[in-house]
N, C-alpha and C positions, 0 to 999 in steps of 0.2 A: 525651806525645803532642803533636805540633805543633798550634798554635792553629787551623790551617785543616783539620785532619783531621776526617773524618766521624765523628760520635759517635752519632747516633740516626737512626731512620727513623720514618715516620708512616704509619699505616694507618687507613682510613676504610671503614666498612661501612654501606651504606644499603639497607635492606630494607623489607618490608611491615610489620614490627613496630617500626620506628624507625631511628635513626641512632646509630652508635657510632664513637668515635675512640680510637685508642691510640698511644702513643709507646713505643718500645723501643730498647734499645742496638743499634746496627748490627752489633756483633760478638757478640751473644748466641748461645748454642747453638741449633741447629736450622736448618732450611732449607738445609742443604747438599744436594748432589745426592743423597746417600744417605739422609738423615734427614728426617723430618717435623719440624714445629715442636716445640721442647723448651725453651720459655722458662723453665720451672720445674724443669728436670732437675738443676740443681746448686744447692746452698745458697748458693753465692757469687754467684748472679745474682738480681737483683730482677725480679719479674714486671713486665710492661708497666703503665704508667699509663693508665687508661682514663676515658672520659667517655661517657655515653649519654643519649639522649632517646627517650621512647616515641612521639614524634610522627614519622610517616614523612615522607620528603621530599615536597614539593609536586609534583604532576604537572599540567601545563597544556597549552596548545596546542603548545608546543615540546618536549613530553616532560617529563622530570625538570627542574625549574627550578633552574638553577645558582645564581642569586642568592640564593634562599631557603636553599639548602643551605649556601652559603658563609657566610651571615649567622650560622648556628649553629656551623658547623664551625671557622671561623677563630678566633673567641675561645676556643673550647674547646682547640684545638690550641696556641694561644699559651700558655695557662695550663699545659697539660701539659708543654710544652717547658721552660717556666720551672721547674716543679717538678722536672723531670728533670735540670736543669742542662745542657741540650743546648747545645753550642757551634756545631755545624754539622749541618744536616739533609741526609742523603745521598740520600734518595729518598722518594717518596710513592706509595702504591697506593690507589686508590679502587675499591672493589668495590660495584657497585650492581645491585639487581634491576631488570631492564628496560634495562640498558645497551645491549644490541644494538639494540633497537627504539625506545627512548625516550631515548637518551643523546646526541643531537645537541648540545643546549645545553651539556651537561657537556664534551663533546669540544671545543667551540668556546671555552669560557670558563675552564675549570679550569687549563689550562697557564699562562696569563699570570697568573691570580689567585694561584696558589700560588707562582709564581716571584717575584711582587712581594711577597708576604707573608713568604716564608721564604727566598728566594734559591735555591730548589731547582730544578734543571734536569733531574731524572730523575723521570718520572711514568709510572705504569702505570694504565691505565683498563681495568677488568676487569668482566665479568659476574659476578654473585654466585655462579654455578655454578663459575667458575674459582677464586674465593677459597675456596669450600667445598672444592674439590679440593686446593688448596695447603694449606689447614688440616688436611685429613685425611691426605694422603699426602706433603706436601712436594713434591719434584720427582721422585718415583719413578714408574715406569710402572704403570698399572693403571686402575681405574675407581672412581668415587665415585657412590653413590646418595644424593642429598639428598632427604629426605622429611619434609614437614611437612603443611601444608594441601594442597600439591601435591606433585609428584614429578618429578625430573629425574635422569638418569644422564649422566655425562660421563666419557669415557675419553681417555687421552693417552699418547703415547710422547714423552718429553722430547727436545729436540734434542740430538744427540750421543750418545744412548744406544745402546750396542751390545748387542743382545739375546741370547737364549739363556740357558742355565744360568749363573748368576752374572754376568749382564750388568753392564757397567761403562760409564763415560763416557769417550769419546775414544779408546779402544783396545780392539780386539776381544779376546775370550778366546783366540783362536788366533793373535794377533799381527798380524792384518790391519790395514788402514788404518781410521781413524775415518771417521764419516760420519753424516748425518742421515737418509738414505733408509732407511725402515723395512724395505724388502725386503732391502737389503744388510745390515741389522743383525740379521736373524733374526726379524723380526716375522711372517714367513710360515711359521715352523717347524712350527706345529701345524695339520694339516689343510689345508695350502695356502692359508691365509687371506691374501688380498691386500688387505684393506680398509685396511691401514696402509702401502700402498706409497709414499705421500708423507708419512707421519708425521702430525703435527697432532693435532687433536681430533676426537672423535666424540661426538655427542649423541643421546640417545633420550628421547622424551617431553618433559614440560615444556610441553605444549600447552594447559594450562588445564583447568578442571573440565568444560567442555562437550565438548572434543575429545580429552581425554586425562587426564594426571596419574593414570594407572591404578595403583591400589594405594596412592595417597596418602591423607592424612587425610580429604579431602572425599569421595573415592571410597568409602572404608570407611564413613564416616558416612552417606552417601546409601544405600549398600547395606543398612546396618543399619536405617535409617528405612523403607526400602521393605519390608523383612521385617516390621517392626512394623506397617505399614499393611496388609500382607497378612493378618497375624494378626487385625487389627481387622475386616477384611472377611470372614474365614473362607476366604481363598484358600489354595491350596497354596503351600508355601515360606514360610509365616509363622512368626513367633517370638513366643510369648507373653512370654518374659523380656525381649525387646527392646521389645515393646509396653509392658510395665510401666515400663521405663527411659525410653521416650519420654514417657509421661504424667508421670513424676516430674520430668523435665527441662523439658518444654515445656507441660505441661498436657494437656487433652483432645485426643485424636488428631485429631478433626475440625477443631480450630483450627490445626493445624500449617501447612497451606498458606497461610493468611492471615498467619501469623508469618514464614514463610520467603520467599515469592515477592517481596514488596515490598522486601526487604533488599538494599542494594547490596553487602553483605559476605556473600552467600550461601555462597561456598566456606568461609569461616571458620565459619559457623553449622553447615554440614554436618560440617566437621571436628571441631567440638566434641563430636559424638556418637561419634566413633571410639573414645575411651577406654571408653565404655559397651559397645561391641561387645567390646572386649578383656576387660572385667570379666565379661561373660556367657559368654565362649568356653569356660571350663572346664566349664560345666554345660549349655550349649545347643549342639546340633550345628549349628544354622543359623548362629549367630555364629562357631563354629569354622570352618565352610565358607567364610564370608566372608573370614576372615583367611587361610585357605589359598589362596583365589583371589587375594587381595592379594599374598601371598608369591610366587605364580607370576608376576604382573605385574612385581613388583620384580626377580625373578631374570631375567625376559625382557629388561628394560631393561638390567641389568648385562651380560648375555650379548651384547647388541647392540653394546656400546661397549668391552668389555674387550679389550685387545690380547692376542694369544695368545703371550705370552712366559712362559717358565718362572719369571721373577721378578715377574710381575704380581701385584697384590693388588687386592682389592675392599674398599673401606671404606664403612661405613654411617654416615650423619650426619643430623642433624635431629631435631626433637622427636618425630616419630612413633615412632621406635625406643625412646623411653622407655616404650612399652607393654610392653617386655621380652618374657618368654618366650612369651606367647600369639601374638605376631607373629614374634619373632626366631627361635624354634625352627623354624617352617615355612620362614622365609626362608633360614636356613642349610641346611636340607635341600634346598630347591630349588636353591640356588646350588651345592651339592656335586654335584647331579645334572647341572646344565647346564655348570658350569665345574670339572670335576674337576682337582685339583691346584693350583687357585688359592687362595691364602690369603685368608680373610675376616677382617677386622680392624675394630676400632672406630676411629673417627676420632681422630687425635691431638689435633686442635684444631678450632675453629669457623671461620666465614668471616672474623672479625676477625683471628684468628691467621693465617689464610691471607693477608690483606692485608699484615700485617707480614712474613710469609714472602716474599712477592713483592717488597716494598720492600727487604728486607735483601739478597735475592739480586741485585736490580737495582743496589743501591748498590755491591755487591762485584763487579760485572761477571760474575755467576755465574747469571743467570737463564736457565734452559733450558726452561721451559714454552713450548710453541709459540705464536708470535705468530699472531693471527687478527684481521681487521678488526672482526668482530662480538663476539669473546669476550675478546681480550687485545691491546690496542694500547699501544705504548711511545712516549712523546712525549719 
């Protein structure tokens, strides 16, 4: 390999639960147009080298503070690159929660800082929903529902995708010309759906626990706590099993408002009760109804963003789905009813895998995920 050949890529994931950095081989398997990330699919490939911190990025008057993020990320990246024996870094992808609304300082400072530190000239700045999409589906068309404390759904038709049955990239299945217009590529094939006439991304929800995030962890936890308080009052719709779990977790029911309302992390506190709803669902019809309602919200979000292509997939990612059958069973039933024929799959990787996926595709001039000023910009 020539000394100046690209050998590695760098991915950075900044979210509410901390910051992670990873270095991977630029030519590792995964992240082609057809395949999601597969860094460990072959015994001949080493997994990415990673570093993590449980401390989230600092948010100040200018949004996400680039200086504080760089102060942690640059030393970690240098050490990982040294361990990996990297000779030349081909591209970097930074995926950050709040990139669209809080990313001005990152967009202003990261390009020069990363170029100075590593000599890299290819940089992708992405919302964490985009890296979650790339980690789940790679660069295939479909929708990803990311559910943890909150919930957001993101759908995409990658650039150059020619839709319909067995859709490919760059060449239609009937021998027609290639193109990026989703109408020309068959994205309107089902039910005359014209929402993808210009391709790109579609987003549903992700509006926070006061205005949305319907079906997410905070939504489920709040609904469970409300049912518990109804049982305490003797009102209709109450659940004695959930009241018992409330008292086991938080103490006397009358003390819950004083514990909850002053907390700056109220969504996380609410979401912490979601697993209790899952545990009660098998024996409590109220808890089961809460999860069924959550499943409807999740399926509605996926339906709103999923392109109507015969090759589309829906991937579920995020910690909420670790609840397993009590939530996943009704979610799959709702998705089958709303999106018949669309394959539902587990995410192939997480947002850090997605950041590596985007960086690897960018380094190879193969990035087909749609550019968007708020969601995915290339520097």
